[in-house]
C-alpha positions in Angstrom: -0.1 0.0 0.0 1.6 3.3 -1.0 2.4 5.7 2.1 -0.3 8.1 2.5 0.7 12.0 3.7 -0.1 13.5 7.0 -3.2 15.5 5.3 -4.6 12.3 3.5 -4.7 10.4 6.9 -6.7 13.2 8.5 -8.8 14.0 5.5 -9.7 10.3 4.4 -9.5 8.3 7.2 -10.6 10.4 10.3 -13.2 8.4 12.4 -13.8 10.6 15.1 -13.5 14.9 15.5 -14.7 17.2 17.8 -14.0 20.7 19.3 -12.1 21.3 22.1 -11.0 24.3 24.5 -12.9 27.0 25.6 -16.1 26.3 23.1 -16.4 22.6 24.4 -15.7 23.7 28.2 -18.9 26.3 27.7 -16.1 29.4 28.4 -15.8 30.9 25.0 -15.6 34.9 24.3 -15.5 36.5 21.5 -12.0 36.2 20.7 -12.2 32.5 21.7 -10.0 30.1 19.1 -11.9 27.1 17.9 -9.5 24.2 18.7 -10.4 20.9 16.9 -9.2 17.4 18.1 -9.6 14.1 15.8 -8.7 10.4 15.8 -7.5 8.6 12.6 -7.4 5.4 11.9 -4.2 4.6 9.4 -5.0 1.6 7.2 -3.7 -1.4 8.7 -1.1 -2.4 5.9 0.4 0.9 6.3 1.5 -0.6 10.1 3.1 -3.6 8.5 6.0 -1.6 6.8 9.2 -0.3 9.0 8.3 3.5 8.7 4.9 3.4 10.7 2.4 6.3 10.2 2.5 8.8 12.5 0.9 8.4 15.9 -0.1 12.1 15.7 -0.6 14.9 13.2 -0.6 19.0 13.7 -2.9 20.6 11.2 -3.6 20.9 8.3 -5.7 23.6 9.6 -5.0 25.8 12.2 -5.6 24.8 15.6 -5.7 21.3 14.7 -4.5 18.2 15.9 -5.3 14.4 15.7 -3.9 11.2 16.8 -3.7 7.8 15.4 -6.4 5.3 16.9 -4.1 3.0 18.6 -2.0 6.2 20.5 -5.3 7.8 21.5 -6.5 4.7 23.3 -3.0 4.4 25.1 -3.1 7.8 26.2 -6.8 7.3 27.3 -5.7 4.3 29.4 -3.3 6.1 30.8 -6.1 8.5 31.9 -4.7 11.6 30.2 -6.9 14.9 30.7 -6.5 16.1 27.3 -7.5 12.9 25.9 -10.5 11.9 28.1 -11.8 15.2 27.6 -11.9 14.6 23.9 -13.5 11.8 24.3 -16.3 13.6 26.2 -16.4 16.9 24.0 -20.2 17.9 23.7 -19.5 19.5 20.3 -18.8 16.4 18.3 -18.2 17.4 14.7 -17.9 13.8 13.0 -18.0 10.1 14.2 -18.0 7.3 11.4 -19.2 3.8 12.5 -15.7 3.1 14.1 -15.9 6.7 15.9 -19.0 5.9 17.2 -17.9 2.8 18.9 -15.4 4.3 20.6 -17.5 6.8 21.8 -19.6 4.2 23.0 -16.3 2.7 24.7 -15.5 5.7 26.6 -16.8 4.8 29.8 -13.9 1.9 29.6 -11.4 4.4 29.7 -12.4 6.4 33.2 -11.1 4.8 36.3 -9.5 6.3 39.6 -6.3 6.7 37.7 -7.7 10.1 36.5 -6.8 11.2 40.4 -3.2 10.7 39.6 -2.5 12.1 36.1 -5.3 15.1 36.7 -3.2 16.0 40.0 0.1 15.7 38.4 -0.6 17.6 35.5 -2.5 20.3 38.1 1.0 20.4 40.1 3.0 20.9 37.2 0.5 24.1 36.0 0.7 25.3 39.3 4.6 25.6 39.5 4.5 27.4 36.4 1.7 30.1 38.1 3.7 30.4 41.0 6.6 31.2 39.1 4.8 33.7 36.8 3.8 35.4 40.4 7.1 35.5 41.7 8.1 37.1 38.4 5.6 39.2 37.3 3.6 39.8 40.2 0.9 38.0 38.9 -0.3 35.0 36.9 -1.2 34.1 33.4 -5.0 34.4 34.3 -6.0 32.3 31.3 -4.1 29.6 32.5 -5.5 30.2 36.1 -8.6 29.8 35.3 -8.3 26.5 33.1 -6.4 24.7 35.7 -9.2 25.5 38.3 -11.8 24.3 35.6 -9.6 20.8 35.7 -9.3 20.4 39.0 -13.3 20.9 39.3 -13.4 18.4 36.5 -11.1 15.9 38.6 -13.3 16.3 41.7 -16.6 15.8 40.2 -15.4 12.8 38.1 -14.3 11.3 41.2 -17.5 11.9 42.8 -20.1 11.0 40.3 -18.2 8.6 37.9 -18.6 10.7 34.8 -16.6 13.2 32.9 -18.6 16.4 32.3 -16.7 18.8 30.3 -19.0 22.1 30.1 -18.8 24.1 33.4 -22.2 25.1 33.9 -23.0 27.1 36.2 -19.3 28.1 37.1 -19.0 29.9 33.9 -19.0 33.2 35.3 -17.0 32.6 38.2 -14.1 31.4 36.2 -14.1 33.7 33.3 -13.8 36.3 36.5 -10.6 34.3 37.1 -9.5 34.9 33.4 -10.1 38.6 33.5 -8.0 39.0 36.7 -10.8 40.1 38.8 -10.6 37.6 41.5 -7.2 38.2 44.1 -4.5 35.5 43.5 -4.6 34.3 47.0 -8.2 33.7 46.8 -7.8 31.6 43.5 -4.8 29.9 45.0 -7.2 29.1 48.1 -9.8 27.5 45.6 -7.4 25.6 43.7 -6.0 24.1 47.4 -9.5 23.3 48.2 -10.4 21.5 45.3 -7.4 19.6 45.4 -8.3 18.6 48.7 -11.8 17.6 47.6 -10.8 15.5 44.5 -8.7 14.0 47.4 -11.3 13.1 49.7 -13.5 11.8 46.5 -11.0 9.7 45.3 -11.1 7.4 48.5 -15.1 7.0 48.2 -15.2 7.1 44.3 -17.5 4.7 42.3 -14.9 4.4 39.6 -12.9 1.4 39.3 -9.3 1.4 40.2 -8.1 0.5 36.6 -9.4 1.2 33.1 -11.1 -1.6 31.1 -8.2 -2.5 29.3 -9.1 -5.8 27.7 -12.2 -4.0 26.0 -10.0 -1.4 24.7 -7.9 -4.0 23.3 -10.8 -6.1 21.8 -12.0 -2.8 20.1 -8.5 -2.2 18.5 -7.8 -5.6 17.5 -11.4 -6.0 15.3 -11.0 -2.2 13.8 -7.7 -3.3 12.8 -8.7 -6.6 11.4 -11.7 -5.1 9.4 -9.1 -2.2 7.9 -6.8 -5.3 6.8 -9.7 -6.8 5.1 -11.2 -3.6 3.4 -7.7 -3.0 2.1 -7.2 -6.8 0.6 -10.4 -5.9 -1.2 
């Protein structure tokens, strides 16, 4: 099979795509970008070459990023926050049969592992915000808003077992942070409280200890096999 360009893989082999970022979170304003994320299925015969298809592709449009299906599943099984949220975006733009099966399987990726991955990401971002405060006297407020949002998402996922992307009634409070209207000490206290609540929720979470790796692997195997059969025809 002739190798495909990154643009061809995204254009012709995307199985799922959605809008993410502020628009999916319910935090968009007039100047917000439209961040698009997608999953493409590289035809199985391409996996048999020494030169494998890419595991991810930036573009071809601005603010567009796509993962190959296997890489996407690997990251979701590790409870990568960005990938899990992509699976739960309320703004789905495209899903073929494989994409719909992936969406139906999204509960299999959720587990209490999310506590560790979300918190590790939050700690890393918090260090960057603290560094900004030391150097410039204030954090990057947009980043502070999104960190608060992430901690909310983590806490609520652990409490309910469901990942909800849209911030709902918290929109105005979060946008006030983005505008720099909330003093940094209050934002810090808010973050600390959310982290503590996430820790408490983890102890009694309805989520399983780990994801359903077997179900995801079976899905990937069937999808690769069907792709190989289509190529043979």
